[in-house]
N, C-alpha and C positions, 0 to 999 in steps of 0.2 A: 402425402403427408404421413400416412400410417407407416410406410416403408422407412421414411426418414426417421421417425420416432423410434422404430425398432433398431435402426443402425446406431442412433445416439445411445440408446439403452445398452446395446452390446458394447459400445466403446466405454461407457461408464463402468460396466461390470468388469471388463478386461483390465482397465487401468487400476481399478480398486483392489484387484486380487493381489494379496501379499503386501499391500501397502502398510508401512510402519507408521506409528504415530510420530509426529514431528517433535523434536527437542524444543521445548518452550521454556526451559529453565532461565533464559535470559530476560523473560518478560517482566520479572520483578524489577529490572533496571530500565525497562522500556520508557522512552520519552522523558527521562530524567537522568542526570549524571552529576557526579561529584568531580568529574574531570573537567578542568578549565581548558577551553579550546578557543581557537580563532578561525575565521574563514577569510578568504581573499576578498569577499564582498562586504563583510560587515565590520571587520576590525574590532569585534567585541572582545573585551578583556576578561570576561567571566562566563562560567557555565550558566549562571542565572540570567545574564543578559541574552545569551543565545536562545534561551527558552522563553523569553518574554514575547509579548504580542507585538509583532512588527510586520509591516507590509502585508496586512490582511487585505484580501481582494475587496473592492468597493461593495460588492453585493453581500459581503459577510459582515460589514461594519455594523455594530450595534446588534448583531445576532448572537444570542447566548449559546453556550454549548448545548443546553437542553433543547433549544429551538432548532438546532442543527442535527439533532439525533435522528436515527432512522424511524422513530415512532412519531416524530413531529415535523420532520423536514418538509420544506416546500419543494416539490419535484420540479416545478417550473424554474425555480432558482438554480437547481442542479443543472438543468438543461442550459441555462444561460452561462453558468460557470464552466461547464465541461464540454459543451458541444464542439467548440473550436479545437479543443485538445483531442477529443475523440476523432474528429475528422482529420486532423493533422496526422494521427497515428493510423489512419486507414479504416476507421470505423464509422458507424452510422447510428443515429438516434432513432430507435423504433418504439412503437406504442407498447407500453408495458401491459396494457389490458389484454394483449394477445397471448399472454403467457401465464401459466399457473405457477404457484410458489412450491416447486418441487425440484428435485435434482435433474430430471429429464428436461423440463421446460427451462430451467436455468441454463443447462447446457445448450439447448436450442436457441435461447436468447443470445448467449455469448457468440455462438457460431453465426447466427443470422446477422448479428451486429458487427461482425468482422474479427472477433477474437477467436479465430479458428484453431489456434494451437493451445488454447487454455481448456483444461478439463475441469468440469464442475466438481468432480470428486475431490480434486486437490484442494478446492475451497471448502467443500462440504465437510471433509474429514480433517481439516487443519486444526486439530485439537485433541485433547485427551478424552477418550470414551468415558472414563470414570468421572471426570469433571463435568462433562456434558450431562451424564445421568444425574449427578447431584444438583444440576441446574434445571433438570426436567426438560432437556432439549435433545433432539435426535441427530442434529447436524449443525454445521456452522454457516449455512447459507444465510446471507443477510435478508432482512425484510425487503420485499420487492421495491419499496419506495427508494431504496439505496442502490438499486442495480446499476444505474448509470455510473455511480462511483466505482463499483466493482469492475465495470466494463473499461473505464478509463485506465484503471490500474493494471488490469489484465493486458490491455493493449500496450501500455508502457513497458510492462515486463517482457512481452513478446518483442517489442522494438529493441530493447536493450540486449536481449539474447541474439536477435538477428544481426545487430550492429557489432557485437563483440564476439560472436561465435561461441559463447559460453552458455551452457544450460544451467538453469537455477531450479531450486526446489522451494516451493511456497511453504513457509512454516507457520504463518498466521495472517489472516485478513480480518474478517469481522469477528469481534468478540462482544457478545452481549454483556451488560453490566454485571450480571451474576458470575458468568464465566471469568470475566476480566478481574473481578474482585477476588475470586478464589485463587487465581494465579498471581495475585499481588501486583497487577498492572496499575498504571497511573489512573487516578480517579476519573480524569477527563481525557482518557486516551483517545487518539484519533481512530483507533481500531473499533471503539464502541460506535463510532459514526461511519464505519466502513470506509474511512478515508486514507487507509494505509495498508500496505502489504510488507511483510517481512520475508526476505528471500535469502536462502543459503546457497553458496556456490562451492563449498567443499574445501577450498584452499585459499591461503593469503594471495597467491598469484592470481587466481581467478577473481577474488574480491577486488584486488588492485585494478585489474583491467576494467571491471565494471565501475568501480569508484572513479577512475579516470574519465570514463565516458560520461558518467553523471556530472562530474565536475565541469568538464569542457562544454558539454551540451545543454545541461539542465540548470546548473547552478550559476555559472558565469554568463550564460546566454539564455535567451528566451527561446526554447526549442519549439514552442507551439505557435506563436504568432509574432509578427513584426509590426510594431505600431510606432507612431511618432515619439511617444514617451520612452520607448525601449525599456519599459518596466520589466523587472525580473519576475519570474513566475513565483507564485505562492506554493513552494514545495518544502517538504520536510525530509531531512536526511539524518539517519542515525548509523554510525559506523561501528561494526563489530569485527572481530578477528577474521571470521569467514562468512559473515552475513551482513546484510544492509536493510535498514528500515527505509521504505520509500512512501512518502505521503503527498497527496495533491489537495490543494484548496482547504487546508486545515483552518478551522475556526480560530486556532491559536496563532495563525500567521506563519510566515516564512521563518524556519528555524533549523538548527543543526545541533547534534550532540555526539559524543564519542563514548562508547562503552568501555568498561574497565579492561576487558581482555584485549581490545585494540590498543589501548594506551600502554599496556604492559608487554604485549607480545608482537606487535606489528613490526615487521622487518622490511617492509616495502617503503619506497619513497613517498613523501607527503604529496598531496594533490591540492585541492581547494581548502582542506581542513588540516589543522595540526594541533597537537597538544601544546598548551602554553607552558613554557619552561620557566 
């Protein structure tokens, strides 16, 4: 165990060396859009409709945003919501009591649970040092009560990379209320609840390949389970020019939106989502 901890710490230090702060200028537009868009599954005619509460998972009905926060959430509910997704993606549900709330144990938790390609530093440092200091926080690791949410998204990110062959960079995961407010994020952002990850892939071509995979496998189909109702997953998708917002089991329900730079500069074919003309 001691040797493993040393190896994990070495990995954390090695990856963190020379790491630049992520570009989070888009956050002011996160989870809200003035761009009207439609998807192949909802046929909505307005951006407002896309962001309305729809297809919320049964376990989240009547649960308020505050009740679903990382300070008040029911961990058992998270297990019921996420266990099948985590298992589908090759992960396992482990006892959180076996881990401390720090970078080394967060890394150990991710690796032990199956997310072996995810580095805790990428999550811990996914923010502005100056903004973190102003909020009196030293890192962006979510409260331990939300680690199953982090795990499910980390596994999903790894699965997308494996299936598309495209490497991505995490630009945002958990954002506490103070940090989110200072960057102008949505007041009830899924990032406050650690239920979303924003990933950048460097080019429109790479974004298109990932967007198409998400469209075909996550939006039009239920990638995680097959049941008699064939109900679509409660996922959130936000499309930028070279980045994507991915969310699972949002308290706001299944939804999608398009960022301004995607609407203005996208030169790739449309997939499940398109700007309404």
